[in-house]
C-alpha positions as protocol buffer text, in pm:
chain_id: "A"
residue {
  index: 1
  type: MET
  ca { x: 7790 y: 8042 z: 8796 }
}
residue {
  index: 2
  type: SER
  ca { x: 7645 y: 7919 z: 8461 }
}
residue {
  index: 3
  type: THR
  ca { x: 7881 y: 7834 z: 8225 }
}
residue {
  index: 4
  type: GLY
  ca { x: 7853 y: 8127 z: 7983 }
}
residue {
  index: 5
  type: GLY
  ca { x: 7933 y: 8353 z: 8278 }
}
residue {
  index: 6
  type: ARG
  ca { x: 8273 y: 8125 z: 8356 }
}
residue {
  index: 7
  type: TRP
  ca { x: 8346 y: 8145 z: 7991 }
}
residue {
  index: 8
  type: THR
  ca { x: 8288 y: 8541 z: 7977 }
}
residue {
  index: 9
  type: THR
  ca { x: 8504 y: 8531 z: 8307 }
}
residue {
  index: 10
  type: ALA
  ca { x: 8773 y: 8339 z: 8193 }
}
residue {
  index: 11
  type: ARG
  ca { x: 8778 y: 8532 z: 7855 }
}
residue {
  index: 12
  type: ARG
  ca { x: 8805 y: 8860 z: 8029 }
}
residue {
  index: 13
  type: LEU
  ca { x: 9075 y: 8749 z: 8188 }
}
residue {
  index: 14
  type: ALA
  ca { x: 9287 y: 8536 z: 7961 }
}
residue {
  index: 15
  type: PRO
  ca { x: 9460 y: 8870 z: 7803 }
}
residue {
  index: 16
  type: ILE
  ca { x: 9526 y: 8971 z: 8130 }
}
residue {
  index: 17
  type: VAL
  ca { x: 9733 y: 8660 z: 8187 }
}
residue {
  index: 18
  type: LEU
  ca { x: 9899 y: 8638 z: 7862 }
}
residue {
  index: 19
  type: ALA
  ca { x: 10035 y: 9007 z: 7877 }
}
residue {
  index: 20
  type: VAL
  ca { x: 10161 y: 8929 z: 8233 }
}
residue {
  index: 21
  type: ALA
  ca { x: 10352 y: 8594 z: 8067 }
}
residue {
  index: 22
  type: GLY
  ca { x: 10444 y: 8777 z: 7773 }
}
residue {
  index: 23
  type: GLY
  ca { x: 10635 y: 9063 z: 7962 }
}
residue {
  index: 24
  type: LEU
  ca { x: 10780 y: 8818 z: 8187 }
}
residue {
  index: 25
  type: ALA
  ca { x: 10926 y: 8613 z: 7912 }
}
residue {
  index: 26
  type: LEU
  ca { x: 11061 y: 8922 z: 7703 }
}
residue {
  index: 27
  type: GLY
  ca { x: 11226 y: 9078 z: 7995 }
}
residue {
  index: 28
  type: SER
  ca { x: 11356 y: 8786 z: 8074 }
}
residue {
  index: 29
  type: LEU
  ca { x: 11511 y: 8624 z: 7718 }
}
residue {
  index: 30
  type: ASN
  ca { x: 11539 y: 8990 z: 7533 }
}
residue {
  index: 31
  type: GLU
  ca { x: 11679 y: 9263 z: 7834 }
}
residue {
  index: 32
  type: PRO
  ca { x: 11683 y: 9527 z: 7568 }
}
residue {
  index: 33
  type: ALA
  ca { x: 11333 y: 9543 z: 7433 }
}
residue {
  index: 34
  type: GLY
  ca { x: 11180 y: 9489 z: 7772 }
}
residue {
  index: 35
  type: ARG
  ca { x: 11377 y: 9804 z: 7878 }
}
residue {
  index: 36
  type: PHE
  ca { x: 11261 y: 9975 z: 7544 }
}
residue {
  index: 37
  type: LEU
  ca { x: 10904 y: 9916 z: 7629 }
}
residue {
  index: 38
  type: ALA
  ca { x: 10957 y: 9992 z: 7971 }
}
residue {
  index: 39
  type: PRO
  ca { x: 10785 y: 10341 z: 7979 }
}
residue {
  index: 40
  type: PHE
  ca { x: 10528 y: 10275 z: 7814 }
}
residue {
  index: 41
  type: GLY
  ca { x: 10408 y: 10026 z: 8062 }
}
residue {
  index: 42
  type: ARG
  ca { x: 10460 y: 10244 z: 8366 }
}
residue {
  index: 43
  type: LEU
  ca { x: 10236 y: 10512 z: 8135 }
}
residue {
  index: 44
  type: TYR
  ca { x: 9954 y: 10236 z: 8163 }
}
residue {
  index: 45
  type: LEU
  ca { x: 10020 y: 10169 z: 8536 }
}
residue {
  index: 46
  type: SER
  ca { x: 9977 y: 10598 z: 8583 }
}
residue {
  index: 47
  type: LEU
  ca { x: 9648 y: 10580 z: 8342 }
}
residue {
  index: 48
  type: LEU
  ca { x: 9528 y: 10264 z: 8584 }
}
residue {
  index: 49
  type: LEU
  ca { x: 9603 y: 10493 z: 8926 }
}
residue {
  index: 50
  type: MET
  ca { x: 9450 y: 10794 z: 8773 }
}
residue {
  index: 51
  type: CYS
  ca { x: 9115 y: 10590 z: 8789 }
}
residue {
  index: 52
  type: ILE
  ca { x: 9161 y: 10395 z: 9114 }
}
residue {
  index: 53
  type: ILE
  ca { x: 9037 y: 10739 z: 9342 }
}
residue {
  index: 54
  type: PRO
  ca { x: 8733 y: 10837 z: 9138 }
}
residue {
  index: 55
  type: ILE
  ca { x: 8596 y: 10522 z: 9054 }
}
residue {
  index: 56
  type: ILE
  ca { x: 8632 y: 10416 z: 9417 }
}
residue {
  index: 57
  type: GLY
  ca { x: 8488 y: 10742 z: 9520 }
}
residue {
  index: 58
  type: ALA
  ca { x: 8184 y: 10650 z: 9263 }
}
residue {
  index: 59
  type: ALA
  ca { x: 8105 y: 10326 z: 9361 }
}
residue {
  index: 60
  type: VAL
  ca { x: 8080 y: 10383 z: 9766 }
}
residue {
  index: 61
  type: VAL
  ca { x: 7842 y: 10697 z: 9673 }
}
residue {
  index: 62
  type: SER
  ca { x: 7607 y: 10508 z: 9438 }
}
residue {
  index: 63
  type: SER
  ca { x: 7607 y: 10157 z: 9621 }
}
residue {
  index: 64
  type: LEU
  ca { x: 7572 y: 10359 z: 9993 }
}
residue {
  index: 65
  type: GLY
  ca { x: 7311 y: 10567 z: 9806 }
}
residue {
  index: 66
  type: ARG
  ca { x: 7103 y: 10271 z: 9666 }
}
residue {
  index: 67
  type: MET
  ca { x: 7124 y: 10111 z: 9961 }
}
residue {
  index: 68
  type: MET
  ca { x: 6990 y: 10412 z: 10194 }
}
residue {
  index: 69
  type: ALA
  ca { x: 6752 y: 10466 z: 9948 }
}
residue {
  index: 70
  type: SER
  ca { x: 6607 y: 10094 z: 9961 }
}
residue {
  index: 71
  type: HIS
  ca { x: 6638 y: 10064 z: 10314 }
}
residue {
  index: 72
  type: ARG
  ca { x: 6897 y: 9717 z: 10319 }
}
residue {
  index: 73
  type: LEU
  ca { x: 7158 y: 9922 z: 10476 }
}
residue {
  index: 74
  type: GLY
  ca { x: 7185 y: 9764 z: 10792 }
}
residue {
  index: 75
  type: GLY
  ca { x: 7174 y: 9418 z: 10656 }
}
residue {
  index: 76
  type: ASN
  ca { x: 7425 y: 9504 z: 10405 }
}
residue {
  index: 77
  type: LEU
  ca { x: 7670 y: 9706 z: 10673 }
}
residue {
  index: 78
  type: VAL
  ca { x: 7671 y: 9352 z: 10925 }
}
residue {
  index: 79
  type: MET
  ca { x: 7766 y: 9094 z: 10582 }
}
residue {
  index: 80
  type: ILE
  ca { x: 8054 y: 9392 z: 10502 }
}
residue {
  index: 81
  type: ALA
  ca { x: 8161 y: 9404 z: 10844 }
}
residue {
  index: 82
  type: VAL
  ca { x: 8134 y: 9014 z: 10857 }
}
residue {
  index: 83
  type: VAL
  ca { x: 8352 y: 8986 z: 10501 }
}
residue {
  index: 84
  type: PHE
  ca { x: 8588 y: 9215 z: 10635 }
}
residue {
  index: 85
  type: TRP
  ca { x: 8697 y: 9121 z: 10917 }
}
residue {
  index: 86
  type: ILE
  ca { x: 8716 y: 8762 z: 10752 }
}
residue {
  index: 87
  type: GLY
  ca { x: 8966 y: 8876 z: 10461 }
}
residue {
  index: 88
  type: MET
  ca { x: 9156 y: 9106 z: 10714 }
}
residue {
  index: 89
  type: LEU
  ca { x: 9237 y: 8796 z: 10933 }
}
residue {
  index: 90
  type: LEU
  ca { x: 9325 y: 8557 z: 10605 }
}
residue {
  index: 91
  type: ALA
  ca { x: 9546 y: 8803 z: 10484 }
}
residue {
  index: 92
  type: ALA
  ca { x: 9742 y: 8842 z: 10766 }
}
residue {
  index: 93
  type: GLY
  ca { x: 9749 y: 8483 z: 10835 }
}
residue {
  index: 94
  type: ILE
  ca { x: 9868 y: 8393 z: 10493 }
}
residue {
  index: 95
  type: GLY
  ca { x: 10161 y: 8690 z: 10544 }
}
residue {
  index: 96
  type: THR
  ca { x: 10252 y: 8530 z: 10877 }
}
residue {
  index: 97
  type: ALA
  ca { x: 10254 y: 8201 z: 10703 }
}
residue {
  index: 98
  type: ILE
  ca { x: 10467 y: 8283 z: 10457 }
}
residue {
  index: 99
  type: GLY
  ca { x: 10696 y: 8490 z: 10575 }
}
residue {
  index: 100
  type: TRP
  ca { x: 10714 y: 8173 z: 10891 }
}
residue {
  index: 101
  type: VAL
  ca { x: 10781 y: 7903 z: 10645 }
}
residue {
  index: 102
  type: THR
  ca { x: 11044 y: 8137 z: 10377 }
}
residue {
  index: 103
  type: GLY
  ca { x: 11239 y: 8339 z: 10651 }
}
residue {
  index: 104
  type: VAL
  ca { x: 11205 y: 8672 z: 10421 }
}
residue {
  index: 105
  type: GLY
  ca { x: 11369 y: 8906 z: 10638 }
}
residue {
  index: 106
  type: GLU
  ca { x: 11479 y: 8790 z: 10920 }
}
residue {
  index: 107
  type: ASN
  ca { x: 11812 y: 8920 z: 10924 }
}
residue {
  index: 108
  type: LEU
  ca { x: 11646 y: 9270 z: 10731 }
}
residue {
  index: 109
  type: ARG
  ca { x: 11760 y: 9438 z: 11013 }
}
residue {
  index: 110
  type: GLY
  ca { x: 12108 y: 9417 z: 11077 }
}
residue {
  index: 111
  type: SER
  ca { x: 12161 y: 9490 z: 10719 }
}
residue {
  index: 112
  type: SER
  ca { x: 12137 y: 9812 z: 10515 }
}
residue {
  index: 113
  type: ALA
  ca { x: 12004 y: 9669 z: 10183 }
}
residue {
  index: 114
  type: LEU
  ca { x: 11683 y: 9825 z: 10245 }
}
residue {
  index: 115
  type: GLY
  ca { x: 11785 y: 10169 z: 10356 }
}
residue {
  index: 116
  type: ASN
  ca { x: 12000 y: 10208 z: 10045 }
}
residue {
  index: 117
  type: LEU
  ca { x: 11675 y: 10075 z: 9822 }
}
residue {
  index: 118
  type: LEU
  ca { x: 11499 y: 10314 z: 9992 }
}
residue {
  index: 119
  type: LEU
  ca { x: 11708 y: 10622 z: 9936 }
}
residue {
  index: 120
  type: GLU
  ca { x: 11704 y: 10473 z: 9574 }
}
residue {
  index: 121
  type: LEU
  ca { x: 11359 y: 10522 z: 9565 }
}
residue {
  index: 122
  type: GLU
  ca { x: 11364 y: 10878 z: 9720 }
}
residue {
  index: 123
  type: SER
  ca { x: 11587 y: 10967 z: 9483 }
}
residue {
  index: 124
  type: THR
  ca { x: 11387 y: 10898 z: 9168 }
}
residue {
  index: 125
  type: GLY
  ca { x: 11046 y: 10955 z: 9358 }
}
residue {
  index: 126
  type: GLY
  ca { x: 11125 y: 11319 z: 9524 }
}
residue {
  index: 127
  type: GLY
  ca { x: 10996 y: 11408 z: 9891 }
}
residue {
  index: 128
  type: GLY
  ca { x: 11094 y: 11205 z: 10188 }
}
residue {
  index: 129
  type: VAL
  ca { x: 11380 y: 11094 z: 10415 }
}
residue {
  index: 130
  type: LEU
  ca { x: 11678 y: 11153 z: 10119 }
}
residue {
  index: 131
  type: ASP
  ca { x: 11533 y: 11507 z: 10021 }
}
residue {
  index: 132
  type: ALA
  ca { x: 11516 y: 11574 z: 10429 }
}
residue {
  index: 133
  type: GLY
  ca { x: 11895 y: 11496 z: 10459 }
}
residue {
  index: 134
  type: ALA
  ca { x: 11990 y: 11621 z: 10110 }
}
residue {
  index: 135
  type: ALA
  ca { x: 11845 y: 12019 z: 10236 }
}
residue {
  index: 136
  type: ALA
  ca { x: 12040 y: 11909 z: 10612 }
}
residue {
  index: 137
  type: GLY
  ca { x: 12364 y: 11793 z: 10444 }
}
residue {
  index: 138
  type: ALA
  ca { x: 12352 y: 11504 z: 10621 }
}
residue {
  index: 139
  type: PRO
  ca { x: 12554 y: 11220 z: 10455 }
}
residue {
  index: 140
  type: PRO
  ca { x: 12293 y: 10918 z: 10272 }
}
residue {
  index: 141
  type: GLU
  ca { x: 12437 y: 10663 z: 10579 }
}
residue {
  index: 142
  type: ARG
  ca { x: 12248 y: 10854 z: 10803 }
}
residue {
  index: 143
  type: TYR
  ca { x: 11935 y: 10741 z: 10697 }
}
residue {
  index: 144
  type: VAL
  ca { x: 12027 y: 10389 z: 10666 }
}
residue {
  index: 145
  type: GLU
  ca { x: 11989 y: 10350 z: 11019 }
}
residue {
  index: 146
  type: LEU
  ca { x: 11635 y: 10439 z: 11049 }
}
residue {
  index: 147
  type: PHE
  ca { x: 11579 y: 10037 z: 10939 }
}
residue {
  index: 148
  type: ASP
  ca { x: 11858 y: 9959 z: 11286 }
}
residue {
  index: 149
  type: GLY
  ca { x: 11534 y: 10128 z: 11541 }
}
residue {
  index: 150
  type: ALA
  ca { x: 11739 y: 10460 z: 11501 }
}
residue {
  index: 151
  type: ALA
  ca { x: 11451 y: 10740 z: 11510 }
}
residue {
  index: 152
  type: SER
  ca { x: 11438 y: 10958 z: 11218 }
}
residue {
  index: 153
  type: ALA
  ca { x: 11555 y: 11331 z: 11251 }
}
residue {
  index: 154
  type: PRO
  ca { x: 11379 y: 11576 z: 11509 }
}
residue {
  index: 155
  type: GLN
  ca { x: 11134 y: 11845 z: 11330 }
}
residue {
  index: 156
  type: ALA
  ca { x: 11032 y: 12138 z: 11428 }
}
residue {
  index: 157
  type: VAL
  ca { x: 10697 y: 12194 z: 11607 }
}
residue {
  index: 158
  type: ALA
  ca { x: 10492 y: 12497 z: 11688 }
}
residue {
  index: 159
  type: PRO
  ca { x: 10508 y: 12583 z: 12092 }
}
residue {
  index: 160
  type: GLY
  ca { x: 10247 y: 12383 z: 12282 }
}
residue {
  index: 161
  type: ALA
  ca { x: 10132 y: 12153 z: 11965 }
}
residue {
  index: 162
  type: ALA
  ca { x: 10307 y: 11850 z: 12094 }
}
residue {
  index: 163
  type: ASP
  ca { x: 10100 y: 11927 z: 12416 }
}
residue {
  index: 164
  type: ALA
  ca { x: 9785 y: 11971 z: 12274 }
}
residue {
  index: 165
  type: ALA
  ca { x: 9815 y: 11607 z: 12093 }
}
residue {
  index: 166
  type: GLU
  ca { x: 9927 y: 11452 z: 12411 }
}
residue {
  index: 167
  type: ARG
  ca { x: 9589 y: 11599 z: 12595 }
}
residue {
  index: 168
  type: ALA
  ca { x: 9362 y: 11547 z: 12293 }
}
residue {
  index: 169
  type: PRO
  ca { x: 9197 y: 11162 z: 12302 }
}
residue {
  index: 170
  type: ARG
  ca { x: 9305 y: 10956 z: 12016 }
}
residue {
  index: 171
  type: LEU
  ca { x: 9000 y: 10923 z: 11839 }
}
residue {
  index: 172
  type: LEU
  ca { x: 9000 y: 11293 z: 11778 }
}
residue {
  index: 173
  type: VAL
  ca { x: 9273 y: 11318 z: 11673 }
}
residue {
  index: 174
  type: TYR
  ca { x: 9248 y: 10981 z: 11451 }
}
residue {
  index: 175
  type: LEU
  ca { x: 8945 y: 11154 z: 11293 }
}
residue {
  index: 176
  type: GLU
  ca { x: 9087 y: 11497 z: 11229 }
}
residue {
  index: 177
  type: LYS
  ca { x: 9335 y: 11354 z: 11042 }
}
residue {
  index: 178
  type: LEU
  ca { x: 9068 y: 11111 z: 10826 }
}
residue {
  index: 179
  type: ILE
  ca { x: 8837 y: 11422 z: 10749 }
}
residue {
  index: 180
  type: PRO
  ca { x: 8994 y: 11617 z: 10459 }
}
residue {
  index: 181
  type: GLY
  ca { x: 9013 y: 11993 z: 10512 }
}
residue {
  index: 182
  type: ASN
  ca { x: 9039 y: 11994 z: 10113 }
}
residue {
  index: 183
  type: LEU
  ca { x: 8897 y: 11713 z: 9911 }
}
residue {
  index: 184
  type: MET
  ca { x: 9116 y: 11821 z: 9645 }
}
residue {
  index: 185
  type: VAL
  ca { x: 9416 y: 11816 z: 9839 }
}
residue {
  index: 186
  type: ALA
  ca { x: 9333 y: 11453 z: 9947 }
}
residue {
  index: 187
  type: TYR
  ca { x: 9260 y: 11344 z: 9555 }
}
residue {
  index: 188
  type: LEU
  ca { x: 9621 y: 11473 z: 9508 }
}
residue {
  index: 189
  type: GLU
  ca { x: 9761 y: 11332 z: 9775 }
}
residue {
  index: 190
  type: ASP
  ca { x: 9656 y: 10972 z: 9733 }
}
residue {
  index: 191
  type: ASN
  ca { x: 9475 y: 11004 z: 10096 }
}
residue {
  index: 192
  type: TYR
  ca { x: 9199 y: 10737 z: 9974 }
}
residue {
  index: 193
  type: LEU
  ca { x: 9073 y: 10687 z: 10339 }
}
residue {
  index: 194
  type: ALA
  ca { x: 8984 y: 11056 z: 10349 }
}
residue {
  index: 195
  type: VAL
  ca { x: 8843 y: 11058 z: 10012 }
}
residue {
  index: 196
  type: LEU
  ca { x: 8628 y: 10721 z: 10147 }
}
residue {
  index: 197
  type: PHE
  ca { x: 8521 y: 10913 z: 10440 }
}
residue {
  index: 198
  type: PHE
  ca { x: 8402 y: 11186 z: 10209 }
}
residue {
  index: 199
  type: SER
  ca { x: 8229 y: 10915 z: 9946 }
}
residue {
  index: 200
  type: ILE
  ca { x: 8032 y: 10765 z: 10264 }
}
residue {
  index: 201
  type: LEU
  ca { x: 7914 y: 11060 z: 10374 }
}
residue {
  index: 202
  type: LEU
  ca { x: 7767 y: 11227 z: 10030 }
}
residue {
  index: 203
  type: GLY
  ca { x: 7624 y: 10835 z: 9956 }
}
residue {
  index: 204
  type: VAL
  ca { x: 7404 y: 10849 z: 10328 }
}
residue {
  index: 205
  type: ALA
  ca { x: 7335 y: 11219 z: 10217 }
}
residue {
  index: 206
  type: LEU
  ca { x: 7223 y: 11100 z: 9839 }
}
residue {
  index: 207
  type: GLY
  ca { x: 6996 y: 10826 z: 9973 }
}
residue {
  index: 208
  type: LEU
  ca { x: 6825 y: 11093 z: 10257 }
}
residue {
  index: 209
  type: ALA
  ca { x: 6716 y: 11288 z: 9910 }
}
residue {
  index: 210
  type: PRO
  ca { x: 6426 y: 11324 z: 9753 }
}
residue {
  index: 211
  type: PRO
  ca { x: 6398 y: 11065 z: 9529 }
}
residue {
  index: 212
  type: GLU
  ca { x: 6413 y: 11281 z: 9195 }
}
residue {
  index: 213
  type: THR
  ca { x: 6750 y: 11440 z: 9308 }
}
residue {
  index: 214
  type: ARG
  ca { x: 6867 y: 11120 z: 9444 }
}
residue {
  index: 215
  type: ASP
  ca { x: 6799 y: 10904 z: 9116 }
}
residue {
  index: 216
  type: THR
  ca { x: 6988 y: 11211 z: 8915 }
}
residue {
  index: 217
  type: ALA
  ca { x: 7232 y: 11220 z: 9097 }
}
residue {
  index: 218
  type: LEU
  ca { x: 7345 y: 10860 z: 9162 }
}
residue {
  index: 219
  type: GLY
  ca { x: 7281 y: 10777 z: 8780 }
}
residue {
  index: 220
  type: VAL
  ca { x: 7544 y: 11018 z: 8701 }
}
residue {
  index: 221
  type: LEU
  ca { x: 7798 y: 10836 z: 8919 }
}
residue {
  index: 222
  type: GLU
  ca { x: 7695 y: 10501 z: 8784 }
}
C-alpha cells in the first residue's frame, strides 16, 4: 500500500478511534452525561444495523454476478474457501486461547448470574424464555436452571411432525430452514443465512443473464 493509501486509511479510522475513546472517557468520568447521550448512541447503532443486511445482499449479488460474467468464479471460490477456513480456525484458536488463559466462564455453570442477565435482557427485548414463562405463570427462577443443564419447557408439536423430522436427512432439514419461504420475513427476522442464500442464487442468475440486463441490474446494486 502506498503512503497516500495508508494516510487515507488512517484518516478514516481516526474519527472512529477518537469517538470510541471519547465515549469511554465520558462514561467513566461523567456518568450522568453518558446516560443522557446513551439513547442517541443506540439510535446511531440501530441505523448501522438497519444497513447491514442490504449491504451484505447487494455486495454478494454484485460480486458473484461480476465473477460469473468474467468467468473467474472457480479461482475466486477456491481463494474464498481458503480465507474462510483460515479465518474460522484463527478465530476459534484465539477464542480458545483467551478462555484457557483467563478462565472466563469456568464458574458459569454453577452460577445464576448469566440466567439473571438473560432474564433482564428478555424483559426489555420481548419474546424468548421470559415471555413464555410469564404467560405460563412460572417463576423467573425456573429459567435460571437453563444454565445448569436443565431442558427448556416442552413445546406443542403437531402429530407426526416429530417422526417426520427424525426420518428426514439432516442436510434436507438444514436446507429447508436455509431457504426462505418469504424473503421479507427473513429480512425482518435478521436471518442472515437465508438472505445470503438468496443473494448467492440471485448473483449467479444475474451472472448468467444477457449482458444488457446483467449490467443494468448490477450497476443499480453497486
